[in-house]
C-alpha positions in Angstrom: 28.3 -9.2 -53.3 28.0 -11.5 -50.4 28.5 -8.8 -47.8 26.0 -6.6 -49.6 23.4 -9.3 -49.7 23.8 -10.2 -46.0 23.4 -6.4 -45.3 20.1 -6.4 -47.1 18.8 -9.7 -45.6 19.4 -8.1 -42.3 17.4 -5.0 -43.2 14.6 -7.0 -44.7 14.3 -9.1 -41.3 13.9 -5.7 -39.6 11.3 -4.2 -42.0 8.3 -3.1 -40.1 6.2 -1.3 -42.5 5.7 -0.2 -46.2 8.2 2.8 -45.7 10.9 0.3 -44.8 10.2 -1.9 -47.8 10.3 1.0 -50.1 13.5 2.4 -48.7 15.0 -1.1 -49.2 13.9 -1.2 -52.8 15.2 2.3 -53.4 18.6 1.5 -51.8 18.9 -2.0 -53.5 18.2 -0.4 -57.0 20.9 2.3 -56.5 23.4 -0.2 -55.3 22.9 -2.4 -58.3 23.0 0.5 -60.7 19.4 1.1 -61.4 17.2 4.3 -61.0 14.4 2.9 -58.9 12.4 -0.3 -58.3 9.0 -1.4 -57.6 7.2 -4.5 -56.3 3.9 -6.0 -57.3 1.8 -8.8 -55.7 -0.8 -10.0 -58.1 -4.3 -11.1 -57.1 -7.2 -12.9 -58.8 -5.1 -14.9 -61.2 -3.2 -11.7 -62.3 -6.4 -9.6 -62.8 -5.6 -7.1 -60.2 -2.8 -6.1 -57.7 -3.0 -6.8 -53.9 0.1 -4.7 -53.2 2.1 -2.3 -55.1 5.2 -0.5 -53.5 7.3 1.8 -55.4 10.6 3.7 -54.7 9.8 6.3 -57.4 7.1 9.1 -56.4 7.1 10.0 -60.0 5.2 6.8 -60.7 2.6 7.2 -57.9 -0.8 5.7 -59.1 0.7 4.1 -62.2 -1.2 0.8 -61.8 -4.6 2.8 -61.5 -3.7 4.7 -64.7 -2.6 1.7 -66.5 -5.8 -0.1 -65.8 -8.3 2.8 -66.1 -6.8 3.9 -69.4 -7.5 0.6 -71.0 -3.8 -0.4 -71.4 -3.9 -3.6 -69.5 -5.9 -5.7 -72.0 -4.6 -9.1 -70.9 -3.2 -10.9 -68.0 -1.1 -13.2 -70.3 2.0 -10.9 -70.3 2.3 -10.8 -66.4 1.5 -14.7 -66.2 4.1 -15.6 -68.7 6.8 -13.5 -67.1 6.0 -15.1 -63.7 6.0 -18.6 -65.1 9.3 -18.0 -66.9 11.3 -17.2 -63.8 14.9 -16.2 -63.6 15.9 -12.5 -64.2 14.4 -11.0 -67.3 15.4 -7.8 -69.1 12.9 -5.8 -71.1 13.7 -2.9 -73.3 12.2 -0.9 -76.2 12.5 -3.8 -78.6 9.3 -5.5 -77.1 7.4 -2.5 -78.7 6.8 -3.1 -82.3 5.2 0.3 -82.9 6.5 3.5 -81.3 2.9 4.9 -81.5 1.7 2.1 -79.2 0.0 3.9 -76.2 1.6 1.3 -73.9 5.1 2.5 -75.2 4.2 6.1 -74.4 3.1 5.1 -70.9 6.2 2.9 -70.2 8.4 5.9 -71.3 6.5 8.3 -69.1 6.9 6.1 -66.0 10.5 4.9 -66.7 9.3 1.3 -67.4 11.0 0.9 -70.8 14.3 -0.7 -69.5 13.5 -3.2 -66.8 15.3 -6.1 -64.7 12.5 -8.2 -63.6 12.7 -10.9 -60.9 9.4 -13.0 -61.1 8.1 -14.3 -57.7 6.1 -17.4 -57.4 5.5 -19.3 -54.2 2.1 -20.9 -55.2 -0.4 -20.3 -58.0 -2.2 -17.9 -55.5 0.8 -16.1 -54.3 2.7 -14.5 -57.1 4.3 -11.2 -58.2 7.5 -9.6 -59.3 10.1 -7.0 -58.3 11.3 -4.8 -61.1 14.4 -2.5 -61.2 14.3 0.4 -63.7 17.3 1.1 -65.7 19.5 -0.2 -68.6 22.0 -2.2 -66.6 22.4 -6.0 -67.1 23.7 -7.7 -64.1 26.4 -10.2 -63.6 25.5 -13.8 -62.9 26.4 -13.3 -59.3 24.4 -10.1 -59.0 21.4 -11.9 -60.6 21.6 -14.7 -58.0 21.8 -12.3 -55.2 18.8 -10.2 -56.6 16.7 -13.2 -56.9 17.3 -14.3 -53.3 16.8 -10.7 -51.9 13.6 -10.4 -54.0 12.0 -13.4 -52.7 12.9 -12.4 -49.2 11.7 -8.7 -49.7 8.5 -10.0 -51.3 7.8 -12.5 -48.5 8.3 -9.7 -45.8 6.1 -7.4 -47.7 3.3 -9.9 -47.9 3.5 -10.8 -44.3 3.3 -7.2 -43.3 0.3 -6.6 -45.7 -1.6 -9.7 -44.5 -1.0 -8.8 -40.8 -2.6 -5.5 -41.5 0.6 -3.6 -40.6 0.8 -1.3 -43.7 -0.3 2.2 -42.7 -2.9 0.6 -40.3 -5.3 0.3 -43.1 -5.4 -0.4 -46.8 -4.6 2.3 -49.3 -6.9 2.8 -52.1 -6.1 4.6 -55.4 -8.2 7.6 -56.5 -9.9 5.5 -59.2 -10.7 2.8 -56.6 -12.2 5.4 -54.2 -14.3 6.7 -57.0 -15.6 3.3 -57.9 -16.6 2.4 -54.3 -18.1 5.8 -53.7 -20.4 5.5 -56.8 -21.1 1.9 -55.9 -22.2 2.9 -52.3 -24.7 5.3 -53.9 -26.4 2.4 -55.5 -24.7 2.7 -59.0 -24.4 -0.6 -61.0 -21.1 -1.4 -62.6 -22.3 -0.4 -65.9 -23.6 3.0 -64.5 -20.2 3.4 -62.8 -18.4 2.8 -66.0 -20.5 5.4 -67.8 -20.0 7.9 -65.0 -16.2 7.5 -65.2 -15.7 6.9 -68.8 -14.3 3.4 -68.5 -15.5 -0.1 -69.4 -17.6 -2.2 -67.1 -14.7 -4.7 -67.1 -12.3 -2.1 -65.8 -14.8 -1.2 -62.9 -14.9 -4.8 -62.1 -11.2 -5.1 -61.9 -11.1 -2.1 -59.6 -13.7 -3.7 -57.4 -11.8 -6.9 -57.3 -8.6 -5.1 -56.4 -10.3 -3.4 -53.5 -11.9 -6.7 -52.4 -8.5 -8.3 -52.3 -7.1 -5.4 -50.2 -10.0 -5.7 -47.7 -10.3 -9.4 -47.6 -13.9 -9.0 -48.6 -16.1 -11.7 -50.7 -18.4 -9.8 -52.9 -19.5 -6.4 -54.2 -21.8 -5.6 -51.4 -19.4 -6.8 -48.6 -16.6 -4.6 -50.3 -18.6 -1.4 -50.2 -19.7 -1.9 -46.7 -16.3 -2.8 -45.5 -14.8 0.3 -47.2 -17.4 2.5 -45.6 -16.9 0.8 -42.2 -13.2 1.6 -42.4 -13.8 5.1 -43.5 -11.6 4.7 -46.7 -13.5 7.0 -49.0 
């Protein structure tokens, strides 16, 4: 396990972009007996995501779908996971009703069985790395995964905040729709009615884009998105 960890620490130090981070996630997941893995950096007190990197192309856009479909009704679950620390295992027993739409979403995206490593550097810098699959790790594997997860998360954040990822922020389709309508003078309520979502969800999308662009308010966010030709 030590040799494997040393190999990954070396790869993490050499990671230069989002593709490198995703490749490491994919390989680490496979080496530990999982199908795939993803990284989430939370923003705005867990209300949005500043960064999502996923080794599974089948889950592309999952955060946007989760939010826009009204499935993410609270930040408490994410906050509790991060505060608890350690390596946490989730399975189907966390769903009390098989008709729960969140259960259907988790099954579709291969997020039923997860090994989660919460990441928390400060109250403002937190997230998680999750590996998808049924395996439970040995104590030695858990310790290695925790150390590697913190290192990988830190490197991903450095690359994001330095503007390395893809040369510019990547907006989800829903985020682009929200910004596009906002740039046409639509209010949050009007955007919500046009896209068939709640005003609260519109605000979440706007906050997410603001975090990605480093902007301070709605007007600044729209202007910066147009300036960077992100629509």
